N, C-alpha and C positions, 0 to 999 in steps of 0.2 A: 868249215865245210858242212857240218851238220846243220848249222843255222841257215846257211844258204839253201840247203836242200829243203828245209822246212818252209822257208820263204817262197821258194819256187813252187812247192806243192800247194801252198795257200794261194798263190797268185793264179795257178791253174784252176783251182776251185772257184776263185773269185771271178775269173773271166767266164766260166761256165754259168755261174749264177747271173751275171750281168746279161749275157746273151739270152738266157731263159726269161729274165724280167723284160727285156726288150720285146721278145716275141709275144709274151702274154699281154703286155701293155698295148702293143699294136693291134692285137685281135680284139681286146676289150674296147678300145676306143672306136674301132670300126663297127663294132656291134652296138655302140651307143646311138640313141636317136639324134637326128640333126644332120644337116648337110652343109659343109662350109661353102659350097658353091651357091646354095640358096641364100645363105647369110650374106655373102659378098654381093650377090645380085640385089638383095634387098637394100644393102647399104648404098649401092650405086643407083638405086631408084629404077632398076630395070629388072623386073621379075618374070619376063617372058621365058618360055621354055627353051627357045633357041639359044638365048644368051646363057642360060644356066648350063645347058649341054656344052657350049663352047668353053665355059669355065671348067667344067668337069674334065673335058678332054685336055685342056691346057695344063692342069695340075695332075693328070694321070688318075683321076678318081673314077674313070669309066673302065679301067682295066680290072681283070679278075683279082680277087683278094690275095691269092698266092703270088701273083706277079707283082703286086704292090709291095708285099712283104719282101720278096727277093730284091727288088730295086732298093728298098729302104736298107736292108742289111748290107747290100753292096756299097751303098753310100756311107754307112757307118764305118765300114772297113777302110774307106778313104777319107775319114773324118769329115764327111759331108752329111750334116743332119737334116738337110732339106731346105725348103724355102717357105717362109711365113706367108700364108695366104693373106692375112689381114694387113701386116705391116710392110709387105713387099720387100723384105730384106732377108739374107740368109739367116737361118735359125742360129747357127753357131756364133755369128757376130753379135746377135741379140743377147744370147746367154752370156758370152764372155764380157759383154758390156755391163750386165747386171750382176754377174757372179761375185765380183769383189765386195759389193755392198752386202750381199747375203752372207758371205764368209766372215766379213767384219762383224755383223750382228750375231751370227752363230758363235764365233770365237769369243766375243765379249760375254754373251749369255752363258756359254759353257764355263768360262773361267769364273764368272761371278757365282753361278749356281754351285759349282764344285767346291770352290774355296769357302763360300759362306756356309754351304751345307756341312762340309767336314768340320769347320770351326764350331758350328752350333752342335753337331753331334759329339765332338770332343768335350765341349763345355757341359752338355747335358750328362754325358756318361761320367765325367769327372765329378760333377755335383752329386750324382747318385753314389759314386764311389766314396765321396767325402761326407755322406749322410746328410746332404742338403737336398732332399728329394723334391722340395717345393720348386727349386730352380729347374730341376729336370722336368717336372710336370708342366711348368710354365712354357719352357722351350718346346717340348713335344706337343703341347696343346696349340701353340702358335703355328708350328709346322703342319699340324693336322688341319687347322683352319685354312692355311694357304693352299694346302693340297686339295681341299674340297671346294675352293673358290674357282669358278670358271675363268679361263684365261682372258676371254674377251671382256668379261665384266671387270676384272682387275685392271685391264688396259684402259677401259673407259673411265674407271674411277681415278686412275693415275692422271689421265688427261684433265678431268674436271678439277681435281684437287691441286695438282702441282703446276698445271699450265693456266687454267682459267681462273681459279680462285687466288692462288698465291703468285702466279706469273713468274715462277722461278725457272721453268724449263720450257723449251719449245715443244709443241705437240705433234707437228707433222713435218714430213720431209727429212732429208739427210743433211741439208745445210740451208742457210738463209738465202732465199732467192733474191738476186740483184745486189747482194752485199759486196761481192767482188773481193772477198777475203783471200789472202795468199799466205803461204808459209805457216807460221805458228798460229796466226789468227784463224786460218781455215781449219787447222787441226783442232783448236779449241772449240770452234763453232760446230764441227762434226761431232766432237765428244759430247757437247751439250745436247745435240739432237739424238745422241745414242743412248742417253741415260734411261729414259722412260721405256723405249722398246727393249733394252737389255733387261731391265728389272721385270717387266711384264712377261717376257719370254722365259726368264731364268727362275722365277719364283717357284713355279711348280716343281721343277727338277731339284731346286735347292731343298725343298721340303722332303723330297724322296731321299736325297743324299744324307740329310740330317738324321732321319729316322734309321736309315741303314747303318750309318757310321756309329750311332749310339748302340744299336743292337749288336753290331759286330765287336765293338770295344768292350761291352759288358760281357760278351762271351769269352773274349781273350783274357779279361781281367780275372776270370775264375780258373785259369789254367795253372799248371804246376810251376812253370818257369817264372810266372809273375809272383807267385807266393815265395819262391826261392829268392828272387831279387828283393822282395820286401823283407824277407828274413835276414838278408845280408845288410840291411840298413840303407838300401838305395833310396835316394829322395823320391817322393811321389811324382814330382814333375819329370824326373829323368825316366822313371818307369813308364809313364804315359808316352813320352816322346820316343824313347829308344826301343822299348820292348813291346808296347801295346799297339801304338798307332800303326807302325809298319805292318804288323801282322793283320791288323784289322782293315787295312786299306785295300786288300786284294779284291774282296767282293764289291767294294765301292768303285774301284777302277773298272772292273768288268762291267758293272751295270752302267757306269758313265759312258764307256765306249759304245755300248748298245744304244743308249738313249741319245748319244750325240747325233745319230742318224735321225732320231725323232725330232730333234730341234729343227731340221729342215721342214718337216711337216708343220710344226708349230709356227715356223717363220711365215707361212702363207697367211695365217690369220693376223699375226702381229704386223707384218708389212702392209696388209690391207688396212688395218685400223690406223696405223701411224703414217700411212703414205710413204713407206720406206721403199726406195727404188731398187728392189732386189728381184731375184727370180721367183720368189713366192708371189709377189704382186704380178709379175709377168705371167705366171701360170694361171692366176685368177682371170686375167684379161683374156688369155688364150682360150680358157674354158668357156668364157662368156661368148666369145665370137666363133666357137667351134673351129679353132685353128689347130687342126690335128698335128701338123708337123711340129709346131712350136710346143704343143703339149708333150709329144713324144720326146722331143729334145730335152725338155726340162725333166721329164721322168728319167731319161737316160742319165743325165748329169747327177740328179739326186740319188739314183740307185748306185751309181759308181761311187759317190761320196760315202754312202752308208757302208758299202762293202769295204772301201778303203779304211774307214774308221774302225770297222771290226777287225781288220787285219792289223792295224796299228795297235789296237787294244790287246790283241793276242801277244804281240811282241813286247808291249809294256808290261804285261802280266809276267812274262818270262824274266824280265829284268827285276821286278819287285820280288818274285818268289822263285829262288833257284831250284826249288823242288820240282817245278814244272819242267825245267830243262832236264833234270835227272830222269824223269819219267818218260820223256819224249823218245 
């Protein structure tokens, strides 16, 4: 019952945060320069004032700002995110069509960055613990180099080297166009297209997790219970796995949950570079065409994802560290 109460309280706060984000995003987008009616009229080749006013009236852009906000919030309450000006389809259907691709990319990048980062951090701290500090310096130097490399530059280098020069991996899209793969062949084709975007999106976060894991493990290695286990003759590998790593993972998991939401922001650039058909690419196109409703819908979905990830992180931290439950 206590856990249910905590979850209910967190959900209430999460809903409040999402509503606040929706209102702020709505006001900021309306204050931005540009008029979707003028953009649509220009695309249609009819930029006269009468036609523009007809478009503004058709999409409700001529109403006062507070009226538009009220209509939008009422629509969200009924799971109606509006209508895309540019693509002439409901926003929700567009997002639901693109969301699986983004979740697939984010999930793979998250697993890759967290697993590789923790392994590198454990390897570096174990090398430091075993007095092989040159290995520690090499791993941390490589992590710092990756951290300092711009994401778009890393993505372009990956395309040039692995796709254009070596011809090992495809550079663009989610699957081979016109191949008609089904079953396991399609899964393999999507997996090949997923490699470069996953590495490009996850490398930055991998470097962060590696450095944080190393620092956290070195801190735990100096504690009294580790010295006691070593004095009892416990093998070093068992000390690292059973005593040090679990206690050192709490700050890593907390940071990973926070940065999981940042993957959605990084996915915008990655999906644009690699032509990945996700909501990041959809948001870029919506911004280019001043498609307000679609932009707001993408912002709402990504904000909800960030809040949900933070809530999940809070629950996972309680499972990893029972002391958090005792203090709640």
